[in-house]
C-alpha positions as CSV (number, residue, x, y, z in Angstrom):
1,M,192.4,100.4,68.6
2,A,189.8,97.6,68.6
3,C,186.7,99.9,68.7
4,N,187.4,101.7,65.4
5,L,184.6,101.5,62.8
6,S,185.5,99.5,59.7
7,S,182.3,100.0,57.7
8,G,179.1,102.0,57.5
9,Y,175.4,101.1,56.8
10,S,173.4,101.4,53.6
11,I,169.6,101.0,53.4
12,P,169.0,97.6,51.9
13,C,166.2,96.5,49.6
14,R,162.8,96.1,51.2
15,D,162.9,92.3,51.2
16,N,162.8,91.9,55.0
17,I,160.0,90.3,57.2
18,G,159.5,90.3,60.9
19,G,158.7,87.5,63.4
20,V,160.1,84.1,64.4
21,K,159.4,80.8,62.8
22,A,160.6,78.7,65.7
23,F,162.7,78.6,68.8
24,Y,165.1,75.7,69.5
25,I,165.9,75.0,73.1
26,L,168.8,72.7,74.0
27,S,168.6,69.8,76.4
28,G,172.3,69.0,76.5
29,S,175.6,70.9,76.1
30,I,177.6,72.9,73.5
31,D,181.3,72.1,73.7
32,T,182.6,73.9,70.7
33,V,181.5,77.0,68.8
34,T,183.2,77.4,65.4
35,E,183.2,81.0,64.1
36,A,183.3,81.8,60.4
37,S,183.8,85.5,61.1
38,T,183.0,88.0,63.8
39,G,179.3,87.5,64.7
40,L,178.8,84.5,62.3
41,I,179.0,80.9,63.6
42,S,179.6,78.1,61.1
43,G,179.1,75.2,63.6
44,L,178.1,74.1,67.0
45,S,179.4,70.8,68.5
46,G,178.2,69.1,71.6
47,S,175.6,66.6,72.8
48,G,171.9,66.5,73.4
49,V,168.8,67.6,71.5
50,F,167.5,71.0,70.4
51,Y,163.7,70.8,70.9
52,K,161.8,72.8,68.4
53,F,159.1,75.2,69.6
54,S,157.2,76.2,66.5
55,Q,155.5,79.6,66.5
56,E,152.3,80.7,64.8
57,K,152.7,83.5,62.3
58,E,153.1,86.9,64.0
59,N,153.3,85.5,67.6
60,G,156.9,84.7,68.6
61,S,159.6,87.4,68.8
62,F,163.3,87.9,69.5
63,T,164.3,91.2,71.0
64,E,167.9,92.3,71.8
65,T,168.1,95.4,74.0
66,I,171.5,97.1,74.4
67,N,172.0,98.3,78.0
68,A,174.9,100.7,78.2
69,D,176.3,102.6,81.2
70,I,178.8,105.2,80.2
71,A,179.8,105.9,83.8
72,A,180.5,102.2,84.5
73,G,182.0,101.6,81.1
74,T,179.7,98.6,80.5
75,V,177.5,97.3,77.7
76,V,175.2,94.3,78.2
77,Y,173.0,92.8,75.5
78,Q,169.7,91.6,76.9
79,Q,168.2,88.9,74.7
80,D,164.5,88.1,75.1
81,A,162.8,85.2,73.4
82,A,159.0,85.7,73.6
83,I,157.4,82.2,73.0
84,Q,153.7,81.4,72.6
85,M,152.4,77.9,73.1
86,N,148.7,77.5,72.2
87,K,146.3,75.5,74.4
88,L,146.4,75.3,78.2
89,K,147.0,71.6,78.9
90,A,149.1,69.5,81.2
91,A,151.9,68.6,78.7
92,I,152.6,72.3,77.9
93,R,152.3,73.3,81.6
94,N,154.9,70.6,82.4
95,Q,157.3,72.0,79.7
96,V,156.9,75.5,81.1
97,N,157.6,74.2,84.6
98,V,160.8,72.5,83.4
99,L,161.9,75.6,81.5
100,S,161.3,77.8,84.6
101,Q,163.8,75.6,86.6
102,N,166.7,76.1,84.2
103,T,169.1,79.1,84.5
104,T,171.5,78.4,81.6
105,L,169.3,77.6,78.6
106,K,170.8,77.7,75.1
107,V,168.3,79.0,72.6
108,I,168.3,79.5,68.9
109,A,165.7,81.8,67.2
110,E,164.8,81.0,63.6
111,L,163.7,84.2,62.1
112,Q,161.1,84.7,59.4
113,N,163.5,86.8,57.3
114,G,165.4,83.9,55.9
115,I,164.7,84.7,52.2
116,D,167.7,86.3,50.6
117,S,167.8,86.2,46.8
118,S,165.8,83.1,45.7
119,D,162.2,82.0,46.0
120,S,162.9,79.3,48.6
121,Y,163.2,79.8,52.3
122,S,166.7,79.6,53.8
123,G,166.7,79.7,57.5
124,R,168.3,82.6,59.4
125,F,169.3,81.5,63.0
126,F,170.5,83.5,66.0
127,Y,172.1,82.0,69.1
128,L,170.8,83.4,72.4
129,G,172.5,82.8,75.8
130,R,175.8,81.8,74.3
131,Y,178.0,82.8,77.2
132,N,175.7,83.0,80.3
133,G,172.6,81.1,79.2
134,A,169.0,82.2,79.3
135,A,166.3,81.7,81.9
136,L,162.6,82.1,82.1
137,S,162.0,85.6,83.3
138,A,158.2,86.1,82.8
139,G,155.2,84.1,81.7
140,T,151.4,83.8,81.7
141,G,148.8,81.1,81.1
142,Q,145.6,82.6,79.8
143,S,142.2,81.1,78.8
144,G,141.0,84.1,76.9
145,V,137.4,85.4,77.1
146,A,135.9,85.3,73.6
147,F,135.9,82.1,71.5
148,S,138.5,83.7,69.2
149,D,140.9,84.7,72.0
150,A,144.2,83.1,72.6
151,N,144.2,80.1,75.0
152,S,147.9,79.8,75.6
153,Y,151.1,79.9,77.6
154,N,153.2,82.9,76.9
155,I,156.8,82.9,78.3
156,T,159.9,85.0,78.0
157,L,163.4,83.5,78.1
158,T,166.0,86.2,78.9
159,G,169.7,86.2,78.6
160,Q,172.3,88.8,79.6
161,E,175.3,88.6,77.3
162,P,178.6,90.5,76.8
163,R,178.1,90.4,73.0
164,P,175.2,90.6,70.6
165,A,173.6,87.4,69.5
166,D,175.6,85.6,66.8
167,E,174.0,84.4,63.6
168,I,174.4,80.7,62.7
169,Q,175.3,80.1,59.1
170,S,174.2,76.8,57.7
171,S,175.3,75.4,54.3
172,D,171.7,74.5,53.2
173,G,169.5,76.8,55.3
174,L,168.7,74.1,57.9
175,L,169.9,74.2,61.5
176,T,170.9,70.6,61.4
177,S,173.7,71.2,58.9
178,A,175.5,73.5,61.4
179,L,175.3,71.0,64.3
180,S,177.7,68.2,65.2
181,G,176.7,65.7,67.9
182,I,173.4,67.6,68.6
183,T,170.1,66.5,67.1
184,V,166.9,68.4,66.5
185,S,163.5,67.1,67.5
């Protein structure tokens, strides 16, 4: 039976950190996904550009909510990318407008917890919207009140997927090494 457990879970060392370093949003297409193992992607092939949306420390987040309905026999994985872009200005406003018009965005979240066993950072990437794409589901533009308040656009890109987000494995800790025909800007 396909739904039999094959392993358990042990509490790991406390070497984990929360947050997102950056989101990458594709303007183009993904033609082929090469899987190294279940839940682990070794390569993405296609065309276009992944645009990088860097995040300040402790601002961006990736949340995956498991929505299960026992009566219907369904499980849906809701993937939410919360992106903050500082400064209200026309160029960012225009990006938000373009993002709001797309319904099948391909998004990669680069998590902060990319350090495994060495002192150097090695990226840990998760692919959101693999099957159905993601779309802008919420957002705000805020000026703040006090001088130290955020002046920013805050948006959420949401995907509804049949499987949890897959991790992308790169040979050198960089997203570019897992891509073929797709560039990063």
